[in-house]
Structures are given as structure tokens and as C-alpha cells.
N, C-alpha and C positions, 0 to 999 in steps of 0.2 A: 399450406395452401388449402383453398376451399375444396371439400370433397364434391364429387360429381355423382350423377345418377349411375345406377348399375348398367353394365353393357346391355345393348338391346339387339345384338346380332342373332340371338337365339330365342326361341319361344319358351325354352325351359325357364324354370324359376330357380333362383338362388335362395335356399332355405336355411335359416339359422336353427330353428327348432320347431317341432310339432308336438304338442303336449295335450294330454287329457287333464283338465284342471278345473278349478272354479273361476268364473269371471271375476277379476279383481276390481275393475272400475266400471263406470257407466251406470245407467239405471238398471242394468241386468246383473249387477254385482252379486256374487254368491251363488249364481246358477251354474250348473255343469256346462262345459263347452269344450270344443276342440280349438286350441289356440295355435294358429299358424303364423309363425313369425318369419317374415321375409327379410333378407339381408339388405344392407345398404341404406344410407340416408344422406341427403345433401345438406342437412343441418347439423350443427354442433351446439345443442343447448347446454348451458352451463351445468344444469342439474340433471342431465340425462341419466337414467338408470338402466338403459339398455345398450351400453357401449359395446357389449359383446356382439351386437347385431351389425356393427359397422363393416367388418370384413365380409367378403362373399363366402357363403356357406356352400354345401354340396348342391349340385344341380339336380332338380327333379322335374318331371313332367307334371302337368295338371292331373293326368290320370293317376300317377303315382301318389300324389298328395291326397286325392280323393280315396284311394285304396287304403292309405294309412288312416285317414280320418274315419272311414267306415268301420274300422276295427274298434273304435272307442265306444260305440253304442250311445252317442249323445245326439241331441237334435239341434244343437247350436254350433255355429262355426264363427270364430273371430279371427279376421285377418289383420295383422298388425306388423310392426317393424321395430326398429328402423322406420323408414318411410315406405310403405308397401307400394304406393303409386309411382315410385321411382323405377319400378320394373314394369315394362309394358305388358307382360303376361299376367300381371295382377288382375286385369280386367277379365281375362279369360278364366282365371281361377274363380273370381266372384260369380261370373255367369254360370260356371259349372256347379258351384256349391248351391246356388239358387235352384238350378234345374234338378239337382239331386234331392231337393226338399229340405235343405238345412235353413234354419233361421240364421241368416248371414249378416254379419256386421263387419264394418271396416273402421279401423282406427287410423286416422291420417293427421299429419301435422298442420294441414291447412295451407301449406306452402306450394301445393300443386293443385291444379284444376280438378275439381270433383265432378264436373259436368257429365263425364262419360260413364260414371259409376252407375250400374243398373239400378233402376228405381226401386226394386224390391230389397235392395241392400240398405241396412240401417247405417248411416254414415255418422261416425263420431269424429267431429272436426275440432282439432285443438287450435285455439287461438294463442299464439305465443306472446306471453307477457314480457315487459321490459327486462325482468331479471334473467330471462332465458338467454338474452343476447341475440335473439333471432326474431324480434317482433316485426322488423321491417320486411321479413320474408312472406308475411301473410298475403294470400291472394284475396283481396277484399271482396271480389265478386262471389267467392264461395259462400259468404254470409247471405247473399241474395238468393242462393239456391236451396238452402236448407228449409225443411218443412216438418210436418208433424211426425214423420218417421225417423227424424234425425236428432242428433244431440250436438251441442257445442260446449266444449270443455275449456276451462281456463285453469292453468296450473299456477298457483299463487304462492309467492315466497314472502311477501311483506305488504305493508299498507299501500305502497305505491302501485304494486301489481293489482291489488284489490280495486283501488280507485280507477285504474286503467280498465279493468275488466267490466266494472259497472258502467263506465262511459261507453264501451263498445256495445254492451248489451242494450243500453238505452238508445244509442245512435242507430243501431241496426234493427231495433224493435224486435229482438229475439224472443221476448216473452209476450204472449204465450205461443208464438209461432213454432217453437221447438223446445225440447228439453235443454235447460241450461245447467251446467255442472261447474261448481267451484271446488277445486282440489288443492289442499295444502301441499307444498313441497315436503316430502317425507323427511322428518328430522330437522326441518328448518322453521316451520310455522305450526304453532299449536292449533290443532283442529278446533278446540274449544273457543279460541280467539276468533278464528275464521267464522265459526258458527254465530258468535256474537255480532260480528260485522254484518253478516247476512241478515240477521234479524233487525239490526238497527237501520240498515239502508233501505229495506222494503223491496228489494229485488227478489223475484220468485225463482231463486236459484237453489239447486239441490247441493247440499254438502256432500262431496264425493271423496270418500277415503279409499286408499289402496288396500282393499280388504285382503288380498292375497298376502300382503306383507304383514298385516296384523295377525292373520291366522297361521301363516307358514314361516314367518320370520324372514331373515335376510336371504334365505335360499329362494324365497318367492315361488314362482310357478314351477321352477325346476324340481321342487320337492315332490311334485305329483306327476312327474314324467311317467308316461305309460309306454311300455315296449322298448 
């Protein structure tokens, strides 16, 4: 059966993990950050690499999350999932991070409305390609909302995904309105081949590798857990 959003009867957050790490994806890849992974996701992408975030983790208040992040000594905070916007308290967390002075980013599947996300937050919106099995879940209006402070990411497994991504970029006129990221599915598509496709097609997209996996191996972000 299809999973549902996380329960909304409480303002507490369900947290899978909070890490001090390097940012693995996006235009900020390689920079230190506090990664806050919220639990739960209404999607089931075929190549999902964060299945450990599906079940609900421990409950924490926004204040407890900020207290934990403050101990990391970093200036960036990345809220991800799962699908973070599936929890209503995610917006409270984003507002609190911005108010505390963090350069705040949100990674979202694109399957939920991003309109209420605070304008100071850098939204990284994932457009699901056909190989994910979830391309029909995209909220098309989200692509009308992105701007210069945002990024749109396409995770690509094959040539069909690539052609689909190029068509979406062109139809929505994403370049140069926002940063466009083309990411190969780890272990399925050779990054060098994707780089060649980008160069040949003329779309101004950034080749976006999962740097945390290249540096830390299969352990990923967990290898840099703090505390």
C-alpha cells in the first residue's frame, strides 16, 4: 500500500538523524553543514538510497533540534528526508533555522507544495524522472515558484531519463532562472557519460555527483556523525 505523510497531531518532529558532515549534493557540495534528516516519505522511488528514513524516528522539538545543531559549530543547515515537507512542523524548523542565522537549505522531492517554504530558504527541488517510478507525483506548479535562490535536481539513470529532464528544463524555462542539477544514479549511470550528454545537448546544467559517497564510501554521511 502507498505510504502516507507523517502524523500531524503533534508539533514535534520525527527525526531519523542529525549529523555534522560535508554537503554531498547540490551547488554547495563539499561545504560543512548540519544535516537534519526528517523521517517519513510518501514516495517510493526505485533507486532511493535513504530507505532508513521511511519509519518514524524519535520525536524532537524544534528547540531540541536547534540545540543539537548549535553544538556542531557550522553555519549551514540542510533539512532533508525522506520527504521533510510531509511533516507540518518542518516549516517551523526552517523558520527557526533562518532566525538563528543559519544558511538554510531544504531538499524536497517536488511532490509536495513548496509555496509556504520561507523565502530565505534555498529550496532544492527534485523532479522525479521516469526510472524513479514516481514521475507522476511531481507538483508542476513548484517549477513556477523556483527562482535565483533555488535549485532543481534531476536524478538520471539512463538516456530516457536524460531526455525527459532536458524536456522539462526547456518547457519550464529553468535556465537561467535557477540552478539546474543533473545527477547520475549512483552505480547505474557512468558520470562521464552523463557529462558527455550535457555537453552535447547544450543545456546549462551542472553535473551533480554524490560527493559524500565518493569521499566516504558506502557509509555515506553516517561516517561523519558527531555526538
